[in-house]
PDB file with SEQRES, HELIX, SHEET and CRYST1 records, atoms N, CA, C and O in Angstrom:
SEQRES   1 A   67  MET LYS ASN THR SER TYR VAL SER GLU THR SER GLU PHE          
SEQRES   2 A   67  LEU LYS THR PHE ILE ASP ASN PRO GLU MET HIS GLU LYS          
SEQRES   3 A   67  GLN MET LYS LEU ARG ASN THR TRP TRP ASP LYS GLU PRO          
SEQRES   4 A   67  VAL ASP LEU ASP GLU GLN LYS SER TYR GLU GLU ALA GLY          
SEQRES   5 A   67  VAL LYS GLN ASP PRO TYR VAL TYR PHE THR TYR HIS ASN          
SEQRES   6 A   67  LYS LYS                                                      
HELIX    1 AA1 GLU A    9  ASP A   19  1                                  11    
HELIX    2 AA2 PRO A   21  TRP A   34  1                                  14    
HELIX    3 AA3 LEU A   42  ALA A   51  1                                  10    
CRYST1    1.000    1.000    1.000  90.00  90.00  90.00 P 1           1          
ATOM      1  N   MET A   1     -36.735   5.682 -24.955  1.00  0.00           N  
ATOM      2  CA  MET A   1     -36.701   4.477 -24.159  1.00  0.00           C  
ATOM      3  C   MET A   1     -35.233   4.091 -23.905  1.00  0.00           C  
ATOM      4  O   MET A   1     -34.428   4.070 -24.836  1.00  0.00           O  
ATOM      5  N   LYS A   2     -34.892   3.788 -22.649  1.00  0.00           N  
ATOM      6  CA  LYS A   2     -33.538   3.423 -22.271  1.00  0.00           C  
ATOM      7  C   LYS A   2     -33.251   1.968 -22.598  1.00  0.00           C  
ATOM      8  O   LYS A   2     -34.125   1.104 -22.523  1.00  0.00           O  
ATOM      9  N   ASN A   3     -32.007   1.726 -22.960  1.00  0.00           N  
ATOM     10  CA  ASN A   3     -31.569   0.355 -23.197  1.00  0.00           C  
ATOM     11  C   ASN A   3     -31.009  -0.174 -21.871  1.00  0.00           C  
ATOM     12  O   ASN A   3     -29.870   0.128 -21.515  1.00  0.00           O  
ATOM     13  N   THR A   4     -31.789  -0.945 -21.156  1.00  0.00           N  
ATOM     14  CA  THR A   4     -31.369  -1.437 -19.844  1.00  0.00           C  
ATOM     15  C   THR A   4     -30.619  -2.763 -19.924  1.00  0.00           C  
ATOM     16  O   THR A   4     -30.126  -3.253 -18.908  1.00  0.00           O  
ATOM     17  N   SER A   5     -30.529  -3.335 -21.085  1.00  0.00           N  
ATOM     18  CA  SER A   5     -29.841  -4.618 -21.211  1.00  0.00           C  
ATOM     19  C   SER A   5     -28.353  -4.437 -21.517  1.00  0.00           C  
ATOM     20  O   SER A   5     -27.607  -5.416 -21.514  1.00  0.00           O  
ATOM     21  N   TYR A   6     -27.913  -3.222 -21.779  1.00  0.00           N  
ATOM     22  CA  TYR A   6     -26.509  -2.980 -22.101  1.00  0.00           C  
ATOM     23  C   TYR A   6     -25.646  -3.100 -20.853  1.00  0.00           C  
ATOM     24  O   TYR A   6     -25.980  -2.543 -19.807  1.00  0.00           O  
ATOM     25  N   VAL A   7     -24.541  -3.824 -20.960  1.00  0.00           N  
ATOM     26  CA  VAL A   7     -23.563  -3.932 -19.885  1.00  0.00           C  
ATOM     27  C   VAL A   7     -22.192  -3.656 -20.502  1.00  0.00           C  
ATOM     28  O   VAL A   7     -21.791  -4.306 -21.468  1.00  0.00           O  
ATOM     29  N   SER A   8     -21.490  -2.697 -19.939  1.00  0.00           N  
ATOM     30  CA  SER A   8     -20.193  -2.334 -20.498  1.00  0.00           C  
ATOM     31  C   SER A   8     -19.184  -3.457 -20.257  1.00  0.00           C  
ATOM     32  O   SER A   8     -19.366  -4.309 -19.388  1.00  0.00           O  
ATOM     33  N   GLU A   9     -18.125  -3.428 -21.048  1.00  0.00           N  
ATOM     34  CA  GLU A   9     -17.083  -4.435 -20.900  1.00  0.00           C  
ATOM     35  C   GLU A   9     -16.426  -4.352 -19.519  1.00  0.00           C  
ATOM     36  O   GLU A   9     -16.077  -5.370 -18.921  1.00  0.00           O  
ATOM     37  N   THR A  10     -16.270  -3.147 -19.037  1.00  0.00           N  
ATOM     38  CA  THR A  10     -15.655  -2.959 -17.720  1.00  0.00           C  
ATOM     39  C   THR A  10     -16.525  -3.553 -16.627  1.00  0.00           C  
ATOM     40  O   THR A  10     -16.028  -4.248 -15.740  1.00  0.00           O  
ATOM     41  N   SER A  11     -17.825  -3.280 -16.689  1.00  0.00           N  
ATOM     42  CA  SER A  11     -18.745  -3.834 -15.697  1.00  0.00           C  
ATOM     43  C   SER A  11     -18.768  -5.350 -15.762  1.00  0.00           C  
ATOM     44  O   SER A  11     -18.809  -6.026 -14.734  1.00  0.00           O  
ATOM     45  N   GLU A  12     -18.742  -5.868 -16.951  1.00  0.00           N  
ATOM     46  CA  GLU A  12     -18.742  -7.314 -17.133  1.00  0.00           C  
ATOM     47  C   GLU A  12     -17.477  -7.941 -16.555  1.00  0.00           C  
ATOM     48  O   GLU A  12     -17.538  -8.972 -15.883  1.00  0.00           O  
ATOM     49  N   PHE A  13     -16.332  -7.313 -16.819  1.00  0.00           N  
ATOM     50  CA  PHE A  13     -15.068  -7.801 -16.288  1.00  0.00           C  
ATOM     51  C   PHE A  13     -15.070  -7.782 -14.763  1.00  0.00           C  
ATOM     52  O   PHE A  13     -14.696  -8.765 -14.123  1.00  0.00           O  
ATOM     53  N   LEU A  14     -15.492  -6.658 -14.184  1.00  0.00           N  
ATOM     54  CA  LEU A  14     -15.490  -6.542 -12.732  1.00  0.00           C  
ATOM     55  C   LEU A  14     -16.397  -7.569 -12.077  1.00  0.00           C  
ATOM     56  O   LEU A  14     -16.056  -8.129 -11.035  1.00  0.00           O  
ATOM     57  N   LYS A  15     -17.546  -7.818 -12.679  1.00  0.00           N  
ATOM     58  CA  LYS A  15     -18.465  -8.803 -12.114  1.00  0.00           C  
ATOM     59  C   LYS A  15     -17.836 -10.190 -12.129  1.00  0.00           C  
ATOM     60  O   LYS A  15     -17.912 -10.905 -11.130  1.00  0.00           O  
ATOM     61  N   THR A  16     -17.222 -10.585 -13.232  1.00  0.00           N  
ATOM     62  CA  THR A  16     -16.590 -11.905 -13.278  1.00  0.00           C  
ATOM     63  C   THR A  16     -15.372 -11.961 -12.364  1.00  0.00           C  
ATOM     64  O   THR A  16     -15.086 -13.009 -11.786  1.00  0.00           O  
ATOM     65  N   PHE A  17     -14.671 -10.879 -12.228  1.00  0.00           N  
ATOM     66  CA  PHE A  17     -13.491 -10.830 -11.365  1.00  0.00           C  
ATOM     67  C   PHE A  17     -13.892 -10.959  -9.897  1.00  0.00           C  
ATOM     68  O   PHE A  17     -13.275 -11.712  -9.143  1.00  0.00           O  
ATOM     69  N   ILE A  18     -14.918 -10.228  -9.500  1.00  0.00           N  
ATOM     70  CA  ILE A  18     -15.364 -10.235  -8.110  1.00  0.00           C  
ATOM     71  C   ILE A  18     -16.000 -11.566  -7.737  1.00  0.00           C  
ATOM     72  O   ILE A  18     -15.834 -12.034  -6.611  1.00  0.00           O  
ATOM     73  N   ASP A  19     -16.717 -12.175  -8.653  1.00  0.00           N  
ATOM     74  CA  ASP A  19     -17.413 -13.429  -8.363  1.00  0.00           C  
ATOM     75  C   ASP A  19     -16.485 -14.642  -8.345  1.00  0.00           C  
ATOM     76  O   ASP A  19     -16.920 -15.735  -7.982  1.00  0.00           O  
ATOM     77  N   ASN A  20     -15.235 -14.479  -8.723  1.00  0.00           N  
ATOM     78  CA  ASN A  20     -14.293 -15.588  -8.750  1.00  0.00           C  
ATOM     79  C   ASN A  20     -13.801 -15.866  -7.324  1.00  0.00           C  
ATOM     80  O   ASN A  20     -13.116 -15.020  -6.749  1.00  0.00           O  
ATOM     81  N   PRO A  21     -14.131 -17.032  -6.733  1.00  0.00           N  
ATOM     82  CA  PRO A  21     -13.727 -17.300  -5.339  1.00  0.00           C  
ATOM     83  C   PRO A  21     -12.210 -17.381  -5.151  1.00  0.00           C  
ATOM     84  O   PRO A  21     -11.693 -17.032  -4.090  1.00  0.00           O  
ATOM     85  N   GLU A  22     -11.505 -17.840  -6.179  1.00  0.00           N  
ATOM     86  CA  GLU A  22     -10.052 -17.926  -6.081  1.00  0.00           C  
ATOM     87  C   GLU A  22      -9.441 -16.533  -5.934  1.00  0.00           C  
ATOM     88  O   GLU A  22      -8.498 -16.342  -5.166  1.00  0.00           O  
ATOM     89  N   MET A  23      -9.973 -15.572  -6.664  1.00  0.00           N  
ATOM     90  CA  MET A  23      -9.474 -14.198  -6.567  1.00  0.00           C  
ATOM     91  C   MET A  23      -9.770 -13.603  -5.196  1.00  0.00           C  
ATOM     92  O   MET A  23      -8.964 -12.845  -4.657  1.00  0.00           O  
ATOM     93  N   HIS A  24     -10.908 -13.942  -4.643  1.00  0.00           N  
ATOM     94  CA  HIS A  24     -11.267 -13.422  -3.322  1.00  0.00           C  
ATOM     95  C   HIS A  24     -10.272 -13.926  -2.273  1.00  0.00           C  
ATOM     96  O   HIS A  24      -9.824 -13.156  -1.424  1.00  0.00           O  
ATOM     97  N   GLU A  25      -9.928 -15.206  -2.329  1.00  0.00           N  
ATOM     98  CA  GLU A  25      -8.949 -15.759  -1.386  1.00  0.00           C  
ATOM     99  C   GLU A  25      -7.586 -15.092  -1.549  1.00  0.00           C  
ATOM    100  O   GLU A  25      -6.925 -14.765  -0.563  1.00  0.00           O  
ATOM    101  N   LYS A  26      -7.176 -14.896  -2.786  1.00  0.00           N  
ATOM    102  CA  LYS A  26      -5.898 -14.250  -3.061  1.00  0.00           C  
ATOM    103  C   LYS A  26      -5.900 -12.805  -2.554  1.00  0.00           C  
ATOM    104  O   LYS A  26      -4.915 -12.332  -1.987  1.00  0.00           O  
ATOM    105  N   GLN A  27      -7.012 -12.122  -2.768  1.00  0.00           N  
ATOM    106  CA  GLN A  27      -7.137 -10.739  -2.329  1.00  0.00           C  
ATOM    107  C   GLN A  27      -7.031 -10.649  -0.808  1.00  0.00           C  
ATOM    108  O   GLN A  27      -6.359  -9.758  -0.288  1.00  0.00           O  
ATOM    109  N   MET A  28      -7.683 -11.558  -0.092  1.00  0.00           N  
ATOM    110  CA  MET A  28      -7.635 -11.540   1.370  1.00  0.00           C  
ATOM    111  C   MET A  28      -6.227 -11.860   1.872  1.00  0.00           C  
ATOM    112  O   MET A  28      -5.766 -11.277   2.853  1.00  0.00           O  
ATOM    113  N   LYS A  29      -5.548 -12.788   1.196  1.00  0.00           N  
ATOM    114  CA  LYS A  29      -4.182 -13.129   1.594  1.00  0.00           C  
ATOM    115  C   LYS A  29      -3.267 -11.919   1.432  1.00  0.00           C  
ATOM    116  O   LYS A  29      -2.487 -11.606   2.331  1.00  0.00           O  
ATOM    117  N   LEU A  30      -3.358 -11.243   0.300  1.00  0.00           N  
ATOM    118  CA  LEU A  30      -2.516 -10.068   0.068  1.00  0.00           C  
ATOM    119  C   LEU A  30      -2.888  -8.915   0.994  1.00  0.00           C  
ATOM    120  O   LEU A  30      -2.023  -8.154   1.428  1.00  0.00           O  
ATOM    121  N   ARG A  31      -4.160  -8.793   1.286  1.00  0.00           N  
ATOM    122  CA  ARG A  31      -4.600  -7.747   2.218  1.00  0.00           C  
ATOM    123  C   ARG A  31      -3.988  -8.005   3.590  1.00  0.00           C  
ATOM    124  O   ARG A  31      -3.533  -7.072   4.252  1.00  0.00           O  
ATOM    125  N   ASN A  32      -3.976  -9.262   4.018  1.00  0.00           N  
ATOM    126  CA  ASN A  32      -3.384  -9.600   5.312  1.00  0.00           C  
ATOM    127  C   ASN A  32      -1.894  -9.288   5.337  1.00  0.00           C  
ATOM    128  O   ASN A  32      -1.350  -8.926   6.380  1.00  0.00           O  
ATOM    129  N   THR A  33      -1.239  -9.427   4.200  1.00  0.00           N  
ATOM    130  CA  THR A  33       0.189  -9.148   4.133  1.00  0.00           C  
ATOM    131  C   THR A  33       0.474  -7.677   4.425  1.00  0.00           C  
ATOM    132  O   THR A  33       1.424  -7.356   5.140  1.00  0.00           O  
ATOM    133  N   TRP A  34      -0.346  -6.787   3.874  1.00  0.00           N  
ATOM    134  CA  TRP A  34      -0.040  -5.358   3.967  1.00  0.00           C  
ATOM    135  C   TRP A  34      -0.820  -4.613   5.035  1.00  0.00           C  
ATOM    136  O   TRP A  34      -0.300  -3.645   5.590  1.00  0.00           O  
ATOM    137  N   TRP A  35      -2.031  -5.015   5.346  1.00  0.00           N  
ATOM    138  CA  TRP A  35      -2.877  -4.176   6.183  1.00  0.00           C  
ATOM    139  C   TRP A  35      -3.162  -4.741   7.561  1.00  0.00           C  
ATOM    140  O   TRP A  35      -3.195  -3.977   8.526  1.00  0.00           O  
ATOM    141  N   ASP A  36      -3.365  -6.012   7.695  1.00  0.00           N  
ATOM    142  CA  ASP A  36      -3.757  -6.577   8.983  1.00  0.00           C  
ATOM    143  C   ASP A  36      -2.517  -6.853   9.825  1.00  0.00           C  
ATOM    144  O   ASP A  36      -1.955  -7.948   9.789  1.00  0.00           O  
ATOM    145  N   LYS A  37      -2.112  -5.866  10.563  1.00  0.00           N  
ATOM    146  CA  LYS A  37      -0.897  -5.954  11.376  1.00  0.00           C  
ATOM    147  C   LYS A  37      -1.262  -5.740  12.845  1.00  0.00           C  
ATOM    148  O   LYS A  37      -2.319  -5.204  13.177  1.00  0.00           O  
ATOM    149  N   GLU A  38      -0.358  -6.174  13.697  1.00  0.00           N  
ATOM    150  CA  GLU A  38      -0.511  -5.929  15.120  1.00  0.00           C  
ATOM    151  C   GLU A  38      -0.288  -4.435  15.385  1.00  0.00           C  
ATOM    152  O   GLU A  38       0.441  -3.779  14.642  1.00  0.00           O  
ATOM    153  N   PRO A  39      -0.903  -3.903  16.423  1.00  0.00           N  
ATOM    154  CA  PRO A  39      -0.674  -2.480  16.742  1.00  0.00           C  
ATOM    155  C   PRO A  39       0.801  -2.221  17.039  1.00  0.00           C  
ATOM    156  O   PRO A  39       1.497  -3.082  17.578  1.00  0.00           O  
ATOM    157  N   VAL A  40       1.261  -1.041  16.685  1.00  0.00           N  
ATOM    158  CA  VAL A  40       2.661  -0.658  16.870  1.00  0.00           C  
ATOM    159  C   VAL A  40       2.849  -0.127  18.285  1.00  0.00           C  
ATOM    160  O   VAL A  40       2.051   0.677  18.766  1.00  0.00           O  
ATOM    161  N   ASP A  41       3.898  -0.576  18.940  1.00  0.00           N  
ATOM    162  CA  ASP A  41       4.258  -0.066  20.257  1.00  0.00           C  
ATOM    163  C   ASP A  41       4.908   1.302  20.055  1.00  0.00           C  
ATOM    164  O   ASP A  41       5.981   1.392  19.458  1.00  0.00           O  
ATOM    165  N   LEU A  42       4.277   2.361  20.542  1.00  0.00           N  
ATOM    166  CA  LEU A  42       4.749   3.721  20.285  1.00  0.00           C  
ATOM    167  C   LEU A  42       6.106   3.998  20.926  1.00  0.00           C  
ATOM    168  O   LEU A  42       6.918   4.732  20.362  1.00  0.00           O  
ATOM    169  N   ASP A  43       6.358   3.418  22.098  1.00  0.00           N  
ATOM    170  CA  ASP A  43       7.663   3.618  22.741  1.00  0.00           C  
ATOM    171  C   ASP A  43       8.772   2.976  21.921  1.00  0.00           C  
ATOM    172  O   ASP A  43       9.848   3.554  21.766  1.00  0.00           O  
ATOM    173  N   GLU A  44       8.512   1.784  21.398  1.00  0.00           N  
ATOM    174  CA  GLU A  44       9.499   1.100  20.568  1.00  0.00           C  
ATOM    175  C   GLU A  44       9.748   1.864  19.274  1.00  0.00           C  
ATOM    176  O   GLU A  44      10.888   1.976  18.823  1.00  0.00           O  
ATOM    177  N   GLN A  45       8.682   2.387  18.679  1.00  0.00           N  
ATOM    178  CA  GLN A  45       8.825   3.161  17.450  1.00  0.00           C  
ATOM    179  C   GLN A  45       9.648   4.420  17.705  1.00  0.00           C  
ATOM    180  O   GLN A  45      10.479   4.795  16.878  1.00  0.00           O  
ATOM    181  N   LYS A  46       9.423   5.069  18.833  1.00  0.00           N  
ATOM    182  CA  LYS A  46      10.169   6.280  19.170  1.00  0.00           C  
ATOM    183  C   LYS A  46      11.657   5.971  19.341  1.00  0.00           C  
ATOM    184  O   LYS A  46      12.507   6.746  18.902  1.00  0.00           O  
ATOM    185  N   SER A  47      11.973   4.834  19.982  1.00  0.00           N  
ATOM    186  CA  SER A  47      13.387   4.480  20.168  1.00  0.00           C  
ATOM    187  C   SER A  47      14.048   4.173  18.825  1.00  0.00           C  
ATOM    188  O   SER A  47      15.227   4.479  18.646  1.00  0.00           O  
ATOM    189  N   TYR A  48      13.323   3.579  17.881  1.00  0.00           N  
ATOM    190  CA  TYR A  48      13.872   3.338  16.535  1.00  0.00           C  
ATOM    191  C   TYR A  48      14.182   4.659  15.835  1.00  0.00           C  
ATOM    192  O   TYR A  48      15.225   4.802  15.197  1.00  0.00           O  
ATOM    193  N   GLU A  49      13.276   5.618  15.958  1.00  0.00           N  
ATOM    194  CA  GLU A  49      13.483   6.914  15.303  1.00  0.00           C  
ATOM    195  C   GLU A  49      14.665   7.656  15.912  1.00  0.00           C  
ATOM    196  O   GLU A  49      15.432   8.296  15.193  1.00  0.00           O  
ATOM    197  N   GLU A  50      14.817   7.575  17.230  1.00  0.00           N  
ATOM    198  CA  GLU A  50      15.920   8.259  17.895  1.00  0.00           C  
ATOM    199  C   GLU A  50      17.264   7.610  17.578  1.00  0.00           C  
ATOM    200  O   GLU A  50      18.292   8.287  17.586  1.00  0.00           O  
ATOM    201  N   ALA A  51      17.270   6.317  17.302  1.00  0.00           N  
ATOM    202  CA  ALA A  51      18.504   5.598  17.018  1.00  0.00           C  
ATOM    203  C   ALA A  51      18.980   5.801  15.587  1.00  0.00           C  
ATOM    204  O   ALA A  51      20.113   5.453  15.255  1.00  0.00           O  
ATOM    205  N   GLY A  52      18.136   6.354  14.750  1.00  0.00           N  
ATOM    206  CA  GLY A  52      18.489   6.521  13.343  1.00  0.00           C  
ATOM    207  C   GLY A  52      19.544   7.581  13.121  1.00  0.00           C  
ATOM    208  O   GLY A  52      19.714   8.483  13.941  1.00  0.00           O  
ATOM    209  N   VAL A  53      20.249   7.472  12.018  1.00  0.00           N  
ATOM    210  CA  VAL A  53      21.275   8.438  11.647  1.00  0.00           C  
ATOM    211  C   VAL A  53      20.602   9.569  10.881  1.00  0.00           C  
ATOM    212  O   VAL A  53      19.806   9.331   9.972  1.00  0.00           O  
ATOM    213  N   LYS A  54      20.923  10.776  11.250  1.00  0.00           N  
ATOM    214  CA  LYS A  54      20.341  11.936  10.573  1.00  0.00           C  
ATOM    215  C   LYS A  54      20.851  12.003   9.141  1.00  0.00           C  
ATOM    216  O   LYS A  54      22.027  11.759   8.872  1.00  0.00           O  
ATOM    217  N   GLN A  55      19.961  12.331   8.243  1.00  0.00           N  
ATOM    218  CA  GLN A  55      20.310  12.387   6.829  1.00  0.00           C  
ATOM    219  C   GLN A  55      20.373  13.845   6.385  1.00  0.00           C  
ATOM    220  O   GLN A  55      19.576  14.676   6.822  1.00  0.00           O  
ATOM    221  N   ASP A  56      21.343  14.145   5.499  1.00  0.00           N  
ATOM    222  CA  ASP A  56      21.440  15.494   4.949  1.00  0.00           C  
ATOM    223  C   ASP A  56      20.177  15.809   4.170  1.00  0.00           C  
ATOM    224  O   ASP A  56      19.560  14.906   3.605  1.00  0.00           O  
ATOM    225  N   PRO A  57      19.780  17.072   4.131  1.00  0.00           N  
ATOM    226  CA  PRO A  57      18.560  17.437   3.424  1.00  0.00           C  
ATOM    227  C   PRO A  57      18.620  17.133   1.930  1.00  0.00           C  
ATOM    228  O   PRO A  57      17.599  16.809   1.324  1.00  0.00           O  
ATOM    229  N   TYR A  58      19.790  17.234   1.341  1.00  0.00           N  
ATOM    230  CA  TYR A  58      19.920  16.965  -0.087  1.00  0.00           C  
ATOM    231  C   TYR A  58      20.898  15.813  -0.224  1.00  0.00           C  
ATOM    232  O   TYR A  58      22.107  16.004  -0.095  1.00  0.00           O  
ATOM    233  N   VAL A  59      20.387  14.628  -0.482  1.00  0.00           N  
ATOM    234  CA  VAL A  59      21.204  13.421  -0.396  1.00  0.00           C  
ATOM    235  C   VAL A  59      22.060  13.163  -1.634  1.00  0.00           C  
ATOM    236  O   VAL A  59      22.959  12.323  -1.584  1.00  0.00           O  
ATOM    237  N   TYR A  60      21.812  13.845  -2.719  1.00  0.00           N  
ATOM    238  CA  TYR A  60      22.548  13.581  -3.944  1.00  0.00           C  
ATOM    239  C   TYR A  60      23.824  14.399  -4.069  1.00  0.00           C  
ATOM    240  O   TYR A  60      24.566  14.249  -5.040  1.00  0.00           O  
ATOM    241  N   PHE A  61      24.079  15.249  -3.110  1.00  0.00           N  
ATOM    242  CA  PHE A  61      25.256  16.098  -3.157  1.00  0.00           C  
ATOM    243  C   PHE A  61      25.795  16.247  -1.751  1.00  0.00           C  
ATOM    244  O   PHE A  61      25.033  16.529  -0.826  1.00  0.00           O  
ATOM    245  N   THR A  62      27.102  16.063  -1.568  1.00  0.00           N  
ATOM    246  CA  THR A  62      27.703  16.202  -0.260  1.00  0.00           C  
ATOM    247  C   THR A  62      28.340  17.574  -0.154  1.00  0.00           C  
ATOM    248  O   THR A  62      29.144  17.968  -0.999  1.00  0.00           O  
ATOM    249  N   TYR A  63      27.972  18.290   0.888  1.00  0.00           N  
ATOM    250  CA  TYR A  63      28.574  19.595   1.133  1.00  0.00           C  
ATOM    251  C   TYR A  63      29.857  19.389   1.926  1.00  0.00           C  
ATOM    252  O   TYR A  63      29.847  18.711   2.954  1.00  0.00           O  
ATOM    253  N   HIS A  64      30.960  19.966   1.459  1.00  0.00           N  
ATOM    254  CA  HIS A  64      32.233  19.865   2.163  1.00  0.00           C  
ATOM    255  C   HIS A  64      32.408  21.135   2.987  1.00  0.00           C  
ATOM    256  O   HIS A  64      32.265  22.252   2.492  1.00  0.00           O  
ATOM    257  N   ASN A  65      32.712  20.929   4.223  1.00  0.00           N  
ATOM    258  CA  ASN A  65      32.960  22.091   5.101  1.00  0.00           C  
ATOM    259  C   ASN A  65      34.296  22.706   4.728  1.00  0.00           C  
ATOM    260  O   ASN A  65      35.323  22.027   4.734  1.00  0.00           O  
ATOM    261  N   LYS A  66      34.282  23.988   4.405  1.00  0.00           N  
ATOM    262  CA  LYS A  66      35.522  24.699   4.063  1.00  0.00           C  
ATOM    263  C   LYS A  66      36.035  25.391   5.325  1.00  0.00           C  
ATOM    264  O   LYS A  66      35.405  26.311   5.846  1.00  0.00           O  
ATOM    265  N   LYS A  67      37.169  24.938   5.795  1.00  0.00           N  
ATOM    266  CA  LYS A  67      37.746  25.546   6.994  1.00  0.00           C  
ATOM    267  C   LYS A  67      39.181  25.870   6.772  1.00  0.00           C  
ATOM    268  O   LYS A  67      39.842  26.391   7.670  1.00  0.00           O  
TER     269      LYS A  67                                                      
END                                                                             
């Protein structure tokens, strides 16, 4: 016979965490900060990339041209 009344500590924590309305509001606010953005203008993004300074492949060491 299965013990159906057992609830793990993790499940219990997640249920109380998810059911907390304050946490839900905080989660939505933080989600809006990182994910809900306006679409990127591809032409503007391309001009930013073209304006950038090229970086050496290995940034921790500078190669000196021997001439």
